[in-house]
N, C-alpha and C positions, 0 to 999 in steps of 0.2 A: 590493586590488580593482582599482586603476588598472592595475597590471601585467597582470592577467588580461584586462581590457577591451582594453588595447593589443595583447596577444597575439592576441586574437580579430580585431582589425582587420587586423593583419598577416597573420593566417591567411586572411582573406577574399581578400586579394590574391595569396596564394600557393597557393590550393587549386584551381587550374584543371586539375590533372592528373587527368582522369577515366579510367575503365576503358579506354576505347578508345585512350588515349595511353600506357598503361602495360602492357607485356607481362606483368608479374607479376600485375597486378590483373585483367586481362581475363578470366582463367579461374578466378579465385580466390574470387569472391563468389557463392554461390548465392542465389536469390531469397528474400526474406523480405518482411514488411510494410514494411521500410525499403528504398528503392531501392538496388540493388547499387552504383551509382556512388558513392553517399554513403558506403557502408561501406568503400570502399577509397581515398578521397581522401587525398592527402598532408596532413601537418600538422606543426607545429613541436613541439619539446619545450616543456612548460609547467611552471610552478611552482604550488605550492599545491594539488596534486591528491592528496596523501597521501604516506606514507613507506614503503610496502612495497617490499622489495628482495629479489631472489632471483638469485644468481649462476647463470648458465646457460652452456651450452657454446657459445661464440662467441669469435672473435678480434676482433670489431668492438665497440669501445666504444659507438658510436652505436646498434648493434643492442641492446646491453644496456640502454642508457638508454630506448630506445623500448619494450623489453619491460617494464621496470619501470613505465613510464607506462601501458602497457596493463593491467598487473596492477592498478594502483591504480584505474583507471577501471572495470575489471571488478568489483572488490570493492566499488565504490560504485554498481554497476548502471547505469553510463553506457555503455550498450551500443554506441552509434555511435562514440564516441571510443575505446573499448576496441578495437573492430574496426580502426579507422584506425591506432591505435598499433601493434597487432600486425602489420598489413600493412606498416607502415613499417619495423618491425624486420626483416621478411622481405625487404624491398628491400635492406636493409643486409647481411643474411646469409640467403640462400635456404635454408640448411640448419639454421636455428634451430628445432629440433623443438618446443621449449617454446612458441614463438610460435603454432604450430599448435594445441597444447593450449589456449592462451589463446583462440584463435579458436573452438575447439570449445566451450569453456565459455561464450563470449559468445553463440554461436548457440543454445545451450540457454536462455540468458537471454531470447532473443527467441522462444522456443517453436518453434525451427526444428530439429527432430530430424534431418532429412536433412543440413542444413549441419553440425550438430554431429558427425555420424558422418563426413562427408566430410573435415573437417579433422583428426579423430582419425586417420583412415587415413593422412593425409600425415605426421603425427607418428610413427606406428608404423613407417612405411617408413624413417624416419631414425633409429630407435632404435639400430641398431648403431653409429652415429657419436657417441653421446652417453655421458655418464657413467652409472655404475650407479645413482646417485641419481635421475637423470632417467629412466632406464629404469623405475625403480620408480614414478615419477610417471605415466608413460605407462600402466603396468599398472593404477594406481589409476583413471585415466580410463576405461580399457577396462571395468573392473568396474562403474564407476558408470554408464556408458552401457548396459551390459547390464541393470542393475537398473532404470534409468529406462525402458527399453523395456518392462519388465514391472513396472510401478510397484506392483502389488499383490502381487508375489511376495516374501514375507518371506525366503525362502531366498537369493534373489539380493541382497537388501538386506544380509543377514548376511554373504554372501560379499564384498561390496564393503567392508563395515566391516572384515572380516578382512584384506583386502589393505592397507587403511590402517594397521591395527594392526601388521602385519608390517613395513611400511615405517618406522613410528615406532621399532620395535625397533632398526633399523639407523641411523636418522637422528634420534635422540632430541632433538637440539638444533636442529632445523630449524623455525624459527618458522612458515614458510609451510605446512609439513606439519601443524603443530598447528592452523592455521586450517582446513585441509581436514578434519582429524579432527573438529573441532567441527561443521563442516557435515554430516559423515557421521552425526552423532548425531541429526539431525532425523528426523522421522517417515517421510520417504520419501527415496529416493536423489537426488531433485532438490534437496535442501537446499542453500542457498547463503547461510546466515546470517540469513534473515528469519523462520524459524519454529523457532528454538531455544527452550530453556527451562532449567530448573535443571540438566539433564544436560549442556548445552553450556557452561555458565559455567566449569567448571574448565579446559576446553580453551583458551578465550580468555584466561583468567587466566594460563595457562602461556605463551601468546604474550607477554603483557606482562612476565612474569618474564624472558623471553629478550630482548625488545626493548621497553624502557619507552616508553610513549606511541605504541605501534604503532596507527596510525589505524584500520586495519581491525578489530583486536581490540576497540577501543572501540566501533566501529560495531556489530559483531555482539553485543556485550554489551548495547547499548541494546535491540536486538530481544529478546534472551533475557530480560532483566529486565522488559520490557514484558509479555511473555507470561505471566510468573508474578506480575505485579502489583506488583513492587518498583520503583515509579515513581521514588522518590528516588534509587535507585542508577542507574536508566536516565538520569535527568537529569544526574547527574555525568558519565557517559560521553558523553552528548550534547554537553555543553559542550567536552570535550576533542576529540571528533571534529570539531566545527565549527572549533576552533582549529587543529588539525593539517591540515585539508583545506579551507582558506578559499575555494578556487576551485571546489569541488564543490557544486553546488546542493543535492544530497541531504544534505550534512552540516549546512547551516543548517536544512534541513527537519526532519531527525531531532531536533535539539535542540528545535525548536518542538513536535514531538509531545508531549513531556512537560512543557514549560512550560504547556501547556493543562491537563494533568492535575493540576497543583498550584495551579491558580487564577491563573496568571500569563498571562492571556489577551492583554493588551497586548504583553507580551514575545514571546508566540508569534506574534502578528500581525506584529511587526517581523521575526522570522526567516522567516516564510512570505513576506513581501514581499521580503526580501533574496533568498530563493530565486528568486522570480519575476523579479526584476531580473537576476540572473545568467543565468537561462534566456533571457529575452528578448534580452539582449545577444548571447548565443551564437547564437540563431536568426537574428537580423538579420545578424550578421557572416558567418554560414555559409550564408545563404539556405535555411534548413531549415524545413520545415513542422512546427510544434509538435506536430502529431498523431503524428509519427514518434517522439517521445520519450514513453515511457509515463509518465514522471514528471510532466509538465507538468499534465495534467488532474488527477492525484492531488493535487498541491500546491494547485491552484485549489479543489478540493473542500474541503480542510481549511481553507484560508483563508476560504472562504465560510461554513463552519460556525462559525468563530471569530466572524465578524461576526454570525451568527445568535445565537450564545451571548450576545453583548453587547446583542442587541435591535436591531441595525442591519440591518433587513430589506431595505431598498432596495439597499444595496451587496452584501448577501449574495446576493440574487437576481441582480443583475447579474453577479457572479462565477460563480455556478452556471450561468447561461446561457452564459457564455463557455466554461466547461468542456464544457457539453453540445454546443456547436457544433463541437468537435473531432471528427475522423473516429474511428470506433470500429474499431480495427485488431486488437484482441485481445478475448478473453472478459472479461478483467479490466476493460478500458476500458468495454465494453458494460454489464457488470453495475453498474459505478459510476454509470451514467447514472441510476440510481434516485434519486440525490440531488435532482434537480429535481422529479419528481412527488411525492416524499416531502415536500419543502419546501412545495410548493403545497397538499398535504393539511394539513400543519401550520398553514398560514396560512388554512385554510378556503376555499380557492379550488378547489372540487371539479371544476368543468367544465374548467378549465385543467389540473388534475392528471390528469383522465381522458385528455385529449388527449396529454399528455406520456407517460403510462403506455402508452397504446396504440401510440405510436411505438416504444416499446421492444419490443413484441411482433413487430415487423417485422425485428429484428436476426437475424443468422445464428447467434447463440450461444444455446443453450437456457437458460443462466443468466439472460441478460437477458430472454428471452421469458417465463420463469417469473415473475420478479419484476414484469415489466410487467403480466401478467395479474393478479397478486396486488394490485398497487396500483390497477389499474383497478377491481377488485372493491371495494376500500376506498372509492374515490371514489364509485362507483355506490351503495354502501350509504348513504353520507352524503347522496347526492342522492335517496334514497328509491326507487331503481330496483333493487329487491331481486332480482327474477328475473334481470335482467342480471348482477347481482353474483354470483349463484350460478353462472351460466354461465361467468363469468370465472374463478371458483375451480376449476371443472372443467377449464378449459383450463390453468390453472396447474399442477394436479396432473398432467395429461397431459405437459406440458413438463418437469416436475420429473423424470420417469422418464428423460429423455434426459441429465440432468446426471450425470457420473461421480461415484461415491462417493469415489474417491481421485484426486487430480489433482497434477500437478507444479507446483513453484514457488508462485506466488500465484494460479493459476487457481482461481476459486471452485469448491468441491466441493459435493456435494448437501446436506450438513448445514447449510452456511452459507446456502444458498439457501432451504432448507425453512422456516426460521424466519419468513421473510417471508410465506410461504403460510399458516403457522399463525396468525400475527398477523392477517392479513386475514380468515381464517375466523372468528376470535374476534370481530373487529369486526362482521362480518355477523350473527353470532349475537346480539351485543348489540343491534343495530338491530332485530332481530326479537323482542326480549324474551326470548330463551332464555338467561337469565342463569346458570342452573345449569350449562349446557354451556359457556358462554363463559368463565366465571370461571377454572376450572382450566386451560383451554386457553391463555388469555392469560397466566396466571401462569407456565406452562411456557415460553411464548414469551419472556416478559421475562427469565427465567433464561437461555435460550439466546442471546438478543440480547446480554445482558451478558457472556456467556462467549465470544462470538465474538472471535477474535484479530484484531489489526490496528488501526491508528489510525482508519481510516475507520469501522470497526464500532463503536468505542468512542463516538464522538461521534454517529453515527447512532442508536445504541441510546438515547442520552439523549433525543433528540427523538421517537423512536418511543414511548418510555415516556410522554412528555408527551401524545402524541395518545391513547394508551390511557387515561390518567388522565382526559382530557377526555371521551372516549366513555363511560367508566364513570360519571362524574358525570351525564352527560346521560341515561344509561339508568337511573339511580337505584341503581346498584350501588356504594354507598358503602364497602362492605368492600373491594372491588377498588380503588376510588379511593384509599383509605387505604394499602392494600398497595403500590400503584404509586407513591404519593408517597414512601413510605419507601424504595422501591427507587431512586427518583430522587435522594433526598438521599444515599443510600449511594454511588450511582454518581458524583455530582458535586454536592457541597454548595455549590460556588462558582457555581452557576447560579441566576439569578433564578427561572426556571420551576420549579425543584425546591421552592423556598420558597413560591411561589404555590400550587402543587398541594397542599402540606401545609396552608397557611393556609385554603384553601377547605374542606378536610376538617374542620379544627378548628372553623371557623365553623359548619359543619353540625352538629357535635357540641355546639355551644353554648359552646365554650371560646374566648370572644372575646379574652381577655387573651393567650393563647398565639398565637391567630391574628394578632393585631396585631404580635407580635414577628416572626412569619414574613413578614408583609407588609413590615415595615421592612427585613428582609434582602433580600427581592425587589427592593425599590426601590433599595437600596444597590448591588446587583449590576447593576441596569439603569440606573445613573446616566447612561450615555452612549447609552441607547436612543433610537431614533426617537421623537419626541414623539407621533406618531400611532399608535404600536404599540398594538394592542387590549389586550394583556395589561397594559401599563403603565396604561392607563386603568382596567382591571379592578382593579388594585392600589389605585389612588387612590380609586376608588368604594368598595371594600371597607373601606379604612382609615377612611372617614368614617362607616361604619355603627356 
């Protein structure tokens, strides 16, 4: 850790070569949401960023080292440092075609299709000068970009996979090619290790057979196992990824993902805080706006929900508001702004939730506008302003039509956004006494919430279920309340709120003995909660009955 911080400090004093001072960089960085001068800044070689290595066509040992560094940052989604590393490799060797491929992939990570294509063309122009193996890699990238440009074209996706398969037949022992082959098995050509499943596991296991403790293989296996719900296996790979890449914030963050899922909330908080410390040291040393790093707000969101899980609402809100203050530079950032209004609804602060939700409706991204209108409808229903709530639902449905059904990378697609609209509609129906219509709609929404992939979705589903359970009790739909309490326990039995929801159902049914057991569990899991938390007082009051 000390070595990493020292490197950052040294880097800060040596990073004054901006684009205008560097003939190579001046024409090399197309505009993205990250300032161009930042993407091309010089940087030193660093330790602890992973162990991916790929021999490339160059006579420069320094170029090779910077290429490997860029590869490791790329595979951990550290887009800025990946870009800087590949540019540095090109300063050492302007004919390093694979560095241009790395830059092309990096710009895809930043949702910059034009930049990705521009850098690919530079690599393709150098293809006659590189090995046949690298020519095959350039061909893979060409097929991938063609499929990404037509993201819903299954024929192009199949063609891309065929190019990868053909390359494997010639380079069967190439670990990095097996990594790419695993990526290619994701549902779209934009796959980069985050949306794998059972079908990608054998590919990454083959990487480990070739290169034991390959950090990237462990990283992508975490995502794959999370998707199919094998959290114990994801946890094992998370620990190795964190160990093999100690200077990568995302590595500590990934381990924390699954520490939460097995009830180790305090350990998760430790890892999320470690991530935060690494990021803040980096931003300070480099004078970087944290909004330029997609990962920072994501980490704050998950840290905040860990505090919320423990019942520490004051620090949870403080952390959520810090995340909300970051500029929203992508659809992913903007969509995740829902954490704050959803938290305020969860806390019963409906006027504040309405204000936060309506702020989301002003964003440029339809995903954020849709969920903003949906959460505004929920808040308005709780405030008894039902006509306004219905109007917000209509607006949400209109915006939802603008959300693509298929999207690249982690850009939220329509099905992921729609569930928030369905849940809000169900809440409005409950408030108007239309229980027969609300009940099946909300049950379907609960199923879809729980099935949504990703660490944000998992924890947000838990608290969303909790608000549905509360609404069901208030509306007198005890069948839905019981169903939802069971869903909560199945989703996360290490959460105090899951046990409280079931205790209140059991108490309503007259099973006081079982209710008291659930209340005791709620109190145990909320042992570190804020003493003024309403739910904790509810537990203590119910336990005395």
